[in-house]
Each structure stands twice: as structure tokens, then as C-alpha cells.
Residue frames as a rotation matrix with the C-alpha (Angstrom) as fourth column:
MET 1
0.991 0.012 0.133 76.96
0.119 0.373 -0.920 94.52
-0.061 0.928 0.368 100.66
ALA 2
0.304 -0.952 0.019 80.64
0.546 0.191 0.816 93.75
-0.780 -0.238 0.578 100.06
ALA 3
0.328 -0.274 -0.904 82.79
-0.600 -0.800 0.025 96.06
-0.730 0.534 -0.427 97.95
GLU 4
0.852 -0.054 0.520 83.68
0.411 0.685 -0.602 94.92
-0.324 0.727 0.606 94.46
PHE 5
0.124 -0.907 -0.404 87.06
-0.319 -0.421 0.849 95.08
-0.940 0.024 -0.342 92.85
ALA 6
0.999 -0.020 -0.045 88.43
-0.038 0.283 -0.958 94.98
0.032 0.959 0.282 89.33
ILE 7
0.326 -0.933 0.151 91.97
-0.050 0.143 0.988 93.61
-0.944 -0.330 -0.001 88.94
TYR 8
0.986 -0.005 -0.168 93.95
-0.166 -0.151 -0.974 94.47
-0.021 0.988 -0.150 85.84
LYS 9
0.062 -0.990 0.129 97.36
0.415 0.143 0.899 93.68
-0.908 -0.002 0.419 84.34
GLY 10
-0.956 -0.289 0.048 97.95
0.191 -0.489 0.851 96.28
-0.223 0.823 0.523 81.68
ASP 11
-0.580 0.786 -0.214 94.67
-0.804 -0.509 0.308 96.50
0.134 0.350 0.927 79.69
GLU 12
-0.402 0.391 -0.828 93.64
-0.039 0.896 0.443 92.93
0.915 0.211 -0.345 80.48
MET 13
0.149 0.511 0.846 91.05
-0.949 -0.166 0.268 92.40
0.277 -0.843 0.460 83.27
LEU 14
-0.758 -0.514 -0.402 92.15
-0.357 0.842 -0.403 89.46
0.545 -0.162 -0.822 85.40
ALA 15
-0.620 0.545 -0.564 89.28
0.754 0.613 -0.236 89.36
0.217 -0.572 -0.791 87.89
LEU 16
-0.583 0.549 0.599 86.08
-0.438 -0.833 0.337 91.12
0.685 -0.066 0.726 88.92
GLY 17
0.280 0.739 -0.612 84.15
0.324 0.528 0.785 90.62
0.904 -0.418 -0.092 92.13
THR 18
0.967 0.033 0.253 84.56
-0.228 -0.330 0.916 90.81
0.113 -0.944 -0.311 95.89
ALA 19
0.154 -0.969 0.194 88.03
-0.985 -0.165 -0.043 90.67
0.073 -0.184 -0.980 97.41
LYS 20
-0.048 -0.109 0.993 87.49
-0.479 0.875 0.073 87.06
-0.877 -0.472 -0.095 98.33
GLU 21
0.803 0.423 0.421 86.36
0.157 0.531 -0.833 86.10
-0.576 0.734 0.360 94.80
CYS 22
0.799 -0.568 -0.197 89.24
-0.492 -0.428 -0.758 87.93
0.346 0.703 -0.622 93.15
ALA 23
0.005 -0.826 0.563 91.73
-0.967 0.139 0.213 86.41
-0.254 -0.546 -0.798 95.58
LYS 24
0.239 0.177 0.955 90.48
-0.140 0.979 -0.146 82.90
-0.961 -0.099 0.259 94.90
LYS 25
0.972 0.172 0.158 90.65
0.131 0.158 -0.979 83.38
-0.194 0.972 0.132 91.12
LEU 26
0.620 -0.784 0.015 94.20
-0.552 -0.450 -0.702 84.80
0.557 0.427 -0.712 91.26
GLY 27
0.525 -0.423 -0.739 95.52
0.551 0.830 -0.084 82.46
0.649 -0.362 0.669 93.99
VAL 28
-0.609 -0.685 0.400 96.39
0.137 -0.587 -0.798 85.26
0.782 -0.431 0.451 96.43
THR 29
-0.579 0.417 -0.701 95.02
0.787 0.060 -0.614 86.52
-0.214 -0.907 -0.362 99.77
LYS 30
0.454 0.818 0.354 92.15
0.843 -0.523 0.128 88.97
0.290 0.240 -0.926 100.02
GLU 31
0.525 -0.370 -0.767 94.53
0.398 -0.689 0.605 91.28
-0.752 -0.623 -0.214 101.89
TYR 32
-0.576 -0.788 0.220 96.65
0.515 -0.140 0.846 91.49
-0.635 0.600 0.486 98.75
ILE 33
-0.153 0.635 0.757 93.57
0.910 -0.209 0.359 92.54
0.386 0.744 -0.545 96.73
TYR 34
0.814 0.435 -0.385 92.91
0.568 -0.734 0.371 95.32
-0.121 -0.521 -0.845 99.26
TRP 35
0.126 -0.856 -0.502 96.56
0.388 -0.423 0.819 96.35
-0.913 -0.298 0.279 99.10
LEU 36
-0.479 -0.293 0.828 96.45
0.865 0.005 0.502 96.70
-0.151 0.956 0.251 95.32
THR 37
0.345 0.725 0.596 93.94
0.758 -0.590 0.279 99.53
0.554 0.355 -0.753 95.72
MET 38
0.613 -0.124 -0.781 95.93
0.640 -0.502 0.582 101.49
-0.464 -0.856 -0.228 98.31
PRO 39
0.954 -0.276 -0.116 97.81
-0.299 -0.861 -0.411 104.76
0.013 0.427 -0.904 97.49
THR 40
0.247 -0.917 0.313 101.05
-0.592 0.112 0.798 103.14
-0.767 -0.383 -0.515 98.64
ALA 41
0.050 -0.153 0.987 100.78
0.500 0.859 0.108 100.40
-0.865 0.488 0.120 96.01
LYS 42
0.824 0.351 0.445 99.95
0.556 -0.343 -0.757 102.88
-0.113 0.871 -0.478 93.29
ARG 43
0.763 -0.621 -0.180 103.00
-0.591 -0.782 0.198 105.02
-0.264 -0.044 -0.964 94.16
ARG 44
-0.020 -0.781 0.624 105.25
-0.249 0.608 0.754 101.92
-0.968 -0.140 -0.206 94.00
PHE 45
0.293 0.228 0.929 103.87
0.741 0.559 -0.371 100.89
-0.604 0.797 -0.005 90.65
ALA 46
0.989 0.149 -0.010 104.35
0.114 -0.798 -0.591 104.38
-0.096 0.584 -0.806 89.24
LYS 47
0.433 -0.899 -0.074 108.09
-0.734 -0.399 0.550 104.27
-0.524 -0.183 -0.832 90.07
ARG 48
0.227 -0.367 0.902 108.63
0.262 0.915 0.307 101.01
-0.938 0.167 0.304 88.19
MET 49
-0.763 -0.590 -0.263 110.35
-0.130 -0.259 0.957 100.99
-0.633 0.765 0.121 84.78
HIS 50
-0.833 0.523 -0.181 107.21
-0.099 0.182 0.978 99.43
0.545 0.832 -0.100 83.17
PRO 51
-0.790 0.541 0.288 104.20
-0.395 -0.090 -0.914 100.35
-0.469 -0.836 0.285 85.33
GLU 52
-0.010 0.819 -0.574 101.86
-0.997 0.035 0.067 99.16
0.075 0.573 0.816 82.57
ARG 53
-0.244 -0.137 -0.960 102.96
-0.288 0.956 -0.063 95.55
0.926 0.261 -0.272 83.34
CYS 54
-0.959 -0.107 0.264 101.94
-0.277 0.143 -0.950 95.75
0.064 -0.984 -0.166 87.01
THR 55
-0.345 0.873 -0.345 98.88
0.709 0.483 0.513 94.11
0.614 -0.067 -0.786 88.45
VAL 56
-0.955 0.087 0.283 96.64
-0.213 -0.866 -0.453 96.87
0.206 -0.492 0.846 89.79
GLY 57
-0.508 0.821 -0.262 93.34
0.859 0.504 -0.085 96.93
0.062 -0.268 -0.961 91.57
VAL 58
-0.797 0.375 0.474 90.42
-0.266 -0.922 0.282 99.30
0.543 0.099 0.834 91.44
ARG 59
-0.798 0.580 -0.165 87.71
0.421 0.340 -0.841 99.41
-0.431 -0.740 -0.516 94.08
LEU 60
-0.690 0.658 0.303 84.27
0.139 -0.290 0.947 99.74
0.711 0.695 0.108 92.53
ASP 61
-0.847 0.380 -0.372 82.07
0.359 -0.107 -0.927 101.55
-0.392 -0.919 -0.046 95.02
LYS 62
0.013 0.941 0.339 78.40
0.999 0.001 -0.042 102.33
-0.040 0.340 -0.940 94.63
GLU 63
0.418 0.122 -0.900 79.13
0.351 -0.936 0.036 105.99
-0.838 -0.331 -0.434 95.53
ASP 64
-0.637 -0.719 -0.278 81.44
-0.029 -0.339 0.940 106.29
-0.770 0.607 0.195 92.48
GLU 65
-0.680 0.452 0.577 78.62
0.732 0.379 0.566 105.11
0.038 0.807 -0.589 90.17
ASP 66
0.326 0.885 -0.332 76.14
0.898 -0.400 -0.184 107.65
-0.295 -0.239 -0.925 91.60
GLU 67
-0.113 -0.447 -0.887 78.49
0.155 -0.890 0.428 110.57
-0.981 -0.089 0.170 90.83
ASP 68
-0.923 -0.319 0.213 78.20
0.230 -0.016 0.973 109.91
-0.307 0.948 0.088 87.10
ILE 69
-0.246 0.928 0.280 74.40
0.968 0.219 0.123 110.30
0.052 0.301 -0.952 87.11
């Protein structure tokens, strides 16, 4: 089963689905979707003057859901 991602810009959700689905919806590559979830990207966004305006990605793993139970 492919990992799912949620892509946000501020509080607005732009896309939800696999990397391929999100990439198609946003007109970017799936590698860019993967990059949005990496620590390097998050550090870069945090250094910006307005990090709340950045497009960010969250990987939704099944393991994360099981921890809440």
C-alpha cells in the first residue's frame, strides 16, 4: 500500500492522496511531494519570514494512526 500525503498551504489543504495523486493535482513531480515532508524542507520553511505561507507536506502513515488508539 502506497503512503498517503496531505499537502497544505497555511491552513488550507491543497491535496490529499498518494505522492503521484498529489503531484498530479498540484502540477509538480512526486519527488517534490516527498521533499516537502523531509526535515531539510521543514528547516528551510521555518527560517522564512512568513513560514505560514509555505506549502508543506505531511506523510500520513498507518503506524501514526495506530499510536492514537
